[in-house]
C-alpha positions in Angstrom: 141.4 100.6 17.2 139.4 103.4 15.4 141.0 106.1 17.5 144.2 108.0 16.7 147.2 106.5 15.1 149.8 105.0 17.4 152.3 107.4 19.0 155.4 107.1 21.1 155.3 106.3 24.8 154.4 108.8 27.5 157.6 110.3 28.7 158.5 113.5 30.5 161.8 115.2 31.4 161.9 117.4 34.4 164.6 120.0 35.4 164.6 120.8 39.1 166.2 123.6 41.0 166.4 123.8 44.8 167.7 126.5 47.1 167.9 126.7 50.9 165.4 128.9 52.7 162.0 127.7 51.5 159.2 130.3 51.8 156.4 127.6 51.9 155.0 126.5 55.2 156.0 123.0 56.1 154.1 120.6 58.4 156.0 120.4 61.6 155.5 116.7 61.9 157.5 116.2 58.7 160.7 118.2 59.2 161.9 121.6 60.0 161.5 124.6 57.6 165.2 124.9 57.4 165.4 121.4 55.8 163.0 122.1 53.0 163.5 123.6 49.5 161.3 124.6 46.7 161.6 122.4 43.6 160.7 123.7 40.2 159.6 121.3 37.4 159.5 122.2 33.8 157.3 119.9 31.7 157.4 120.1 28.0 154.2 119.1 26.2 154.1 118.3 22.5 151.2 119.5 20.5 148.7 116.8 19.8 149.1 117.3 16.0 152.8 116.8 16.3 152.3 113.7 18.5 149.9 112.2 16.0 152.2 112.8 13.1 154.9 111.0 14.9 153.1 107.7 14.5 154.1 107.6 10.9 157.6 109.0 11.2 160.5 108.8 13.6 159.3 108.5 17.2 161.3 109.5 20.2 160.8 108.1 23.7 160.4 111.6 25.1 157.0 112.1 23.5 153.9 112.3 25.7 150.8 110.4 24.8 148.7 112.7 22.6 145.8 112.1 25.1 147.8 113.6 28.0 146.0 116.6 29.5 147.6 117.0 32.9 150.4 115.9 35.2 150.3 115.3 38.9 153.5 115.4 41.0 153.6 113.9 44.5 156.4 114.1 47.0 157.0 111.1 49.4 153.4 109.9 49.0 154.0 106.7 51.0 155.8 108.4 53.9 154.1 108.3 57.3 153.3 112.0 56.6 152.9 112.4 52.9 154.5 115.4 51.2 152.7 118.0 49.1 150.9 117.3 45.8 150.6 119.6 42.9 149.6 119.5 39.2 149.8 121.2 35.8 147.4 121.1 33.0 148.7 121.1 29.4 148.3 124.3 27.5 146.4 124.0 24.2 148.8 123.5 21.3 151.6 122.1 23.4 154.4 124.1 24.9 155.6 123.8 28.5 154.4 124.1 32.0 156.4 125.0 35.1 155.2 124.0 38.5 156.8 124.3 41.9 156.5 122.0 44.9 158.2 121.8 48.3 160.6 118.9 48.8 162.7 117.9 51.8 166.4 118.5 51.5 167.9 115.0 51.4 166.4 111.8 50.0 163.0 112.3 48.4 160.6 110.2 46.3 158.8 111.9 43.5 155.8 110.2 41.9 154.8 111.7 38.5 151.5 110.7 36.9 150.0 111.7 33.6 146.2 111.8 33.1 143.8 112.3 30.2 141.7 114.9 32.0 142.4 118.4 33.4 142.9 118.7 37.2 141.3 121.3 39.5 142.5 122.8 42.7 141.0 121.3 45.8 140.2 117.9 44.3 140.7 114.9 46.6 141.7 112.4 43.8 143.0 112.8 40.3 140.5 113.2 37.5 140.6 111.1 34.3 142.4 107.9 33.4 146.1 107.4 34.3 148.1 107.3 31.1 151.5 106.8 32.7 153.4 106.9 36.0 157.0 107.0 37.2 158.5 106.9 40.7 161.9 108.6 41.0 164.2 108.7 44.1 166.3 111.9 44.2 168.5 113.5 46.8 167.7 117.2 47.0 170.8 119.3 47.9 170.5 122.7 49.3 172.0 125.8 47.7 172.6 124.1 44.3 170.7 123.3 41.1 169.3 119.7 41.2 168.5 118.0 37.9 166.0 115.1 37.8 165.2 113.3 34.6 162.2 111.0 34.6 160.6 109.0 31.7 157.0 108.2 32.6 156.1 104.5 32.2 153.1 104.2 30.0 150.3 102.5 31.9 149.0 99.5 30.0 145.2 99.4 29.9 144.5 97.3 26.8 146.1 95.4 23.9 145.6 95.3 20.2 146.3 92.1 18.3 146.5 92.3 14.5 148.2 90.9 11.4 151.0 92.5 9.5 149.9 94.1 6.2 149.6 92.4 2.9 149.2 88.8 3.9 146.9 86.9 1.6 146.4 84.0 4.0 144.9 86.3 6.7 141.4 87.4 6.1 139.5 90.0 8.2 136.0 88.8 9.1 133.5 91.5 8.1 131.3 92.9 10.8 133.2 91.7 13.8 134.2 93.8 16.8 136.8 93.5 18.0 138.1 92.5 14.5 138.5 88.8 14.0 140.4 87.0 11.3 140.6 83.7 9.3 144.0 82.1 9.0 144.0 80.2 5.8 146.1 77.0 5.2 149.3 75.9 6.8 151.6 78.9 5.9 152.7 81.0 8.9 151.3 84.5 9.3 152.8 87.5 11.1 150.9 89.2 13.9 151.9 92.2 16.0 150.8 93.0 19.6 150.5 96.7 20.6 150.2 97.7 24.2 147.7 100.6 24.6 147.0 103.2 27.2 143.5 104.0 28.5 142.8 106.2 25.5 143.9 103.6 22.9 147.3 105.1 22.1 150.1 102.7 21.5 152.8 102.7 24.2 156.3 102.8 22.6 158.9 102.7 25.3 162.4 101.6 24.3 164.0 102.0 27.7 161.4 100.0 29.7 159.0 98.3 27.2 156.0 96.4 28.4 156.5 92.7 28.6 154.4 91.0 25.9 153.2 87.4 25.7 151.1 86.0 22.8 149.8 82.4 22.9 146.9 80.3 21.7 143.9 80.3 24.0 143.2 77.1 25.9 140.8 75.7 23.2 143.4 76.3 20.5 146.2 74.4 22.1 147.6 72.0 19.6 145.8 73.8 16.8 147.8 77.0 16.6 151.6 77.4 17.1 152.9 80.9 18.1 156.6 81.9 18.1 158.3 85.3 18.7 160.1 86.8 15.8 163.8 87.4 16.7 164.8 91.0 16.6 161.3 92.3 16.1 159.7 93.3 19.4 156.0 92.4 19.9 156.0 90.5 16.6 155.0 86.8 16.3 154.4 84.1 13.7 151.2 82.2 14.0 150.6 78.9 12.2 147.9 76.3 12.1 149.2 72.9 13.1 146.0 70.8 12.9 142.4 71.2 11.6 140.0 72.7 14.1 137.3 70.1 14.4 135.7 71.7 17.4 132.7 74.0 17.3 134.7 76.9 18.6 137.0 79.2 16.6 140.7 79.3 17.4 141.9 82.4 19.1 145.0 84.1 20.4 145.5 85.6 23.9 147.9 88.4 24.6 149.1 89.8 27.9 151.1 93.0 28.5 152.8 94.0 31.7 154.3 97.4 32.1 157.3 98.3 34.3 155.0 99.4 37.1 153.3 95.9 37.2 150.0 96.9 35.5 148.6 94.0 33.5 146.2 93.9 30.5 144.9 90.9 28.7 143.1 90.7 25.3 142.0 87.9 23.0 141.4 87.9 19.2 139.7 85.2 17.1 142.2 83.9 14.5 140.2 81.0 13.2 142.1 78.3 11.4 140.5 77.6 8.0 141.5 75.5 5.0 143.1 76.5 1.8 141.4 74.9 -1.2 143.4 73.4 -4.0 141.6 72.8 -7.3 143.1 71.1 -10.4 141.7 72.2 -13.8 141.9 70.1 -16.9 141.5 73.3 -18.9 141.3 71.7 -22.3 144.7 70.1 -22.1 146.5 73.0 -20.5 146.1 72.0 -16.9 146.7 74.1 -13.8 146.3 73.9 -10.1 144.9 76.9 -8.3 144.9 77.7 -4.5 141.9 79.5 -3.1 140.8 80.8 0.3 137.5 79.3 1.5 135.5 82.0 -0.2 137.0 81.7 -3.7 139.7 84.4 -3.7 142.9 83.2 -5.3 145.9 82.7 -3.1 148.7 83.0 -5.6 151.2 80.2 -6.0 154.8 80.7 -7.2 155.4 80.8 -10.9 155.7 77.3 -12.4 153.8 75.6 -9.5 152.5 72.1 -10.2 154.3 71.9 -13.5 154.3 68.9 -15.8 150.7 67.8 -15.4 148.6 66.4 -18.2 145.1 65.6 -16.9 144.9 66.0 -13.1 141.9 64.1 -11.9 142.3 63.9 -8.1 144.2 65.6 -5.3 145.0 64.5 -1.7 146.9 66.2 1.2 149.3 64.5 3.5 149.3 66.7 6.6 152.1 64.8 8.2 154.6 65.4 5.4 152.9 68.5 4.0 152.6 67.0 0.5 149.9 67.4 -2.1 149.5 64.3 -4.2 148.2 64.6 -7.7 146.6 61.7 -9.6 147.1 62.4 -13.3 145.1 60.2 -15.7 147.0 61.6 -18.7 150.4 60.6 -17.3 149.1 57.5 -15.6 151.0 58.5 -12.5 150.7 60.0 -9.0 153.0 62.9 -8.4 154.0 64.7 -5.2 154.4 68.5 -4.6 154.8 70.7 -1.6 152.2 73.2 -0.6 153.6 75.8 -3.0 153.5 73.4 -6.0 157.2 72.5 -6.1 157.9 68.9 -6.9 159.1 66.8 -4.0 162.6 65.8 -5.0 162.7 62.6 -3.0 159.5 61.3 -4.5 159.6 59.2 -7.7 156.3 59.4 -9.6 154.3 56.2 -9.1 152.8 54.4 -12.1 149.0 54.2 -11.8 147.5 53.6 -15.2 144.3 55.7 -15.6 144.9 57.4 -12.2 141.6 58.8 -11.0 141.7 58.9 -7.2 144.2 59.3 -4.4 144.0 59.3 -0.6 146.4 59.5 2.3 146.3 57.1 5.3 147.6 58.9 8.4 147.4 55.6 10.4 149.7 53.4 8.3 151.3 56.4 6.6 150.5 55.1 3.1 149.0 56.5 0.0 146.2 54.8 -1.9 145.6 55.5 -5.6 142.9 54.1 -7.9 143.1 53.5 -11.6 142.2 51.0 -14.3 144.2 48.2 -12.6 142.6 48.6 -9.2 144.2 50.1 -6.1 147.9 50.9 -5.8 149.6 51.4 -2.4 152.9 53.1 -1.6 154.6 55.2 1.1 154.6 59.0 1.0 158.2 59.0 -0.2 157.3 56.7 -3.1 158.8 53.6 -1.5 157.1 50.3 -0.6 153.9 50.5 1.5 154.3 50.5 5.3 153.2 47.9 7.8 153.0 45.0 5.3 150.3 46.5 3.1 150.2 45.0 -0.4 151.5 47.1 -3.3 148.2 46.5 -5.1 144.8 45.0 -4.5 141.9 44.2 -6.9 139.0 46.5 -7.3 137.2 46.3 -10.6 136.9 49.6 -12.5 138.1 51.5 -9.4 137.1 55.2 -9.4 137.9 57.2 -6.3 139.3 56.3 -2.9 139.0 57.6 0.6 140.6 56.6 4.0 138.1 56.1 6.9 139.3 56.7 10.4 138.3 54.3 13.1 135.7 55.8 15.4 132.6 55.0 17.2 130.9 54.1 13.9 133.9 52.5 12.2 135.6 50.0 14.6 138.7 49.7 12.4 140.4 51.9 9.8 139.1 51.2 6.4 139.6 52.1 2.7 136.5 53.0 0.7 136.8 52.5 -3.1 134.2 53.4 -5.7 133.8 50.8 -8.4 132.1 51.5 -11.7 131.6 47.8 -12.8 128.0 46.7 -13.0 126.4 47.0 -10.6 128.4 50.0 -9.3 129.3 49.8 -5.6 131.1 51.5 -2.8 133.6 48.7 -1.7 135.3 48.6 1.7 138.8 47.1 2.4 141.1 46.8 5.3 144.4 48.6 5.1 145.9 45.2 4.2 143.6 45.0 1.1 141.1 42.5 2.4 137.5 42.9 1.4 135.3 44.3 4.2 131.8 44.7 2.7 130.2 47.1 0.2 127.2 49.4 -0.4 125.2 49.7 -3.6 125.5 52.8 -5.7 122.8 54.1 -8.1 125.3 55.3 -10.7 129.0 54.9 -11.5 131.2 56.9 -9.1 133.5 59.7 -10.1 135.1 60.4 -6.7 134.9 59.4 -3.0 135.6 61.5 0.1 135.5 60.9 3.9 134.6 63.4 6.6 135.2 62.7 10.3 131.9 62.3 12.2 130.5 65.0 14.4 129.4 63.4 17.6 126.3 63.7 19.8 126.2 67.0 21.6 128.3 68.8 19.0 126.9 70.9 16.1 126.2 69.8 13.5 125.5 66.2 14.6 125.7 63.9 11.7 126.0 60.2 10.7 127.2 61.1 7.2 130.8 60.2 6.8 131.3 59.0 3.2 130.4 61.1 0.2 130.3 59.8 -3.4 130.1 61.9 -6.5 128.4 60.6 -9.6 127.6 62.4 -12.9 124.2 63.5 -11.5 124.9 64.5 -7.9 126.3 63.7 -4.5 125.3 60.9 -2.1 126.1 60.7 1.6 126.6 57.3 3.3 126.7 56.2 6.9 129.6 53.9 7.6 128.9 50.5 5.9 125.2 51.5 5.6 122.8 52.5 2.9 122.8 56.0 1.5 121.2 58.5 3.9 121.0 61.6 1.7 121.3 62.6 -2.0 121.6 65.9 -3.7 121.2 66.3 -7.4 123.8 68.5 -9.1 123.3 69.6 -12.7 126.7 71.3 -12.9 128.6 68.2 -13.9 130.1 67.1 -10.5 133.5 65.5 -10.8 135.7 65.7 -7.7 135.0 66.0 -4.0 136.8 66.7 -0.7 135.6 67.3 2.8 136.9 70.5 4.5 138.5 69.3 7.8 137.7 72.6 9.5 134.1 73.3 8.3 133.2 69.6 7.9 131.5 70.4 4.6 131.8 68.4 1.4 133.1 70.5 -1.5 132.4 69.4 -5.1 134.1 70.5 -8.3 131.5 71.0 -11.1 133.3 70.4 -14.4 130.4 71.5 -16.6 129.5 74.6 -14.6 133.1 75.5 -14.0 132.3 76.1 -10.3 133.0 74.9 -6.8 130.0 74.1 -4.6 130.1 73.5 -0.9 127.3 71.4 0.6 126.0 71.3 4.1 127.2 68.1 5.9 123.8 66.4 5.4 123.4 67.6 1.8 120.3 69.5 2.8 121.6 72.6 1.1 124.6 74.5 -0.1 126.8 76.9 1.7 126.8 80.2 -0.3 129.8 81.6 1.7 132.1 78.9 0.4 130.6 78.2 -3.0 131.9 80.1 -6.0 132.4 80.2 -9.8 135.9 79.9 -11.1 137.0 83.5 -11.5 136.9 84.5 -15.2 140.2 86.3 -14.8 141.9 83.0 -14.4 140.9 81.8 -17.8 140.6 78.2 -16.6 137.8 75.6 -17.1 137.0 72.0 -16.2 137.7 71.8 -12.4 138.4 68.2 -11.5 140.6 67.2 -8.5 140.2 69.0 -5.2 141.7 68.9 -1.7 142.1 71.0 1.4 145.2 72.2 3.1 144.3 73.2 6.7 
């Protein structure tokens, strides 16, 4: 909100005194004059400046909302003959107000409501927005001092959803109202939910807090996971669990119910986006850097992705949350977690001249290309699953991608770039059997696959396979000829397709930059294209992958 800072809940304490022999006239239909007593209420108002300052310091549940301007007291409003009603307006600068009202000696019901506007004598209904209300049953005894203490329940009118401070993986989206966010990568983020009154002040009520629920909206089910943080009221972790391949952003929905049964609902866009991992050759001092989609660095722990020599390709296993690195200098494929720590259970796999790597979520295998063809192994480094061969021939293999079966691809396939004359894009079954090929104009550097966008969705495309050569990028339909080509003078090297945005992202080794292309290669996406930040001191970007 752009209004005042949050303050403690609306709460009032009332001291009442009753003596026999009321002097006010009492409606005969209600009771006799001898059974009535005047009740005096003392209401203490904090100054608005004090209330506002309390948002950053210790807050007590006896504070009144800083927007409170008046209080209305009703006696037995639901009785067959309602009792009297009176009010008090808050004095400027805080202080206290004392109001008197007749109450029946015996069991009474007092309804106390706080409003954000002053009241006037003779009005038929309260002015302004209700900020809080409490109903208290009290037995008024004659000829004694009666004490009534009431904490007004803040009336929930709205909800604010927002991230905790200093989270690099949560990006506010500029120019959005209400504020929306991007949630980058797989790491969980912390969000808080604040119940608000009608004037946008936060309701903080330890004795009877509003009930808060936060969940993904219907379209985000299965894409976002939400869990309450133990011991931290109104605090939740939010985590992406799958890429968002729909045309709608993911979002959160919060509901708040106060102790009086008032309900408010609000939603906030928290769109799942991918973290981008880029491997830099850097003249023999390699490094892997994690970026948000717009090129801001998302720092990795010290020592992340240690022990590399010449990382040429990256692939992400979303099932096991592993980043595989094909390293031509080591002649191996290595495995790391999302923070760059080596996977202890994985033994590096020998792949001489390793230049490509891809994960198969169907057979749960990893395919890697090198000078000896295609190597296949399980994500834990063991033998391949489902009877797949450990190797199969592909002359001068450069780059590999897994193709998911869909309306255009009847069966799962492996696409391998081959640099032997003439260069081709060769297709294989998961068992390594040849399944056709398409001609390439130049020797490939890398291959990537993007899931198709179907008819009626946006953007609609037949492009599913992308091949990078030294001169540019070519898009292919499944098993068909090329359907689009984009020249790239920046020295393109590696490629990956963002599973959320459905855009191919190319590393430009010569230009030391990352360029995102539109799905049909008709142009580039400036919002997700960037030069390697000079502050990193890194050059020669090569391998690339996305972690959604």
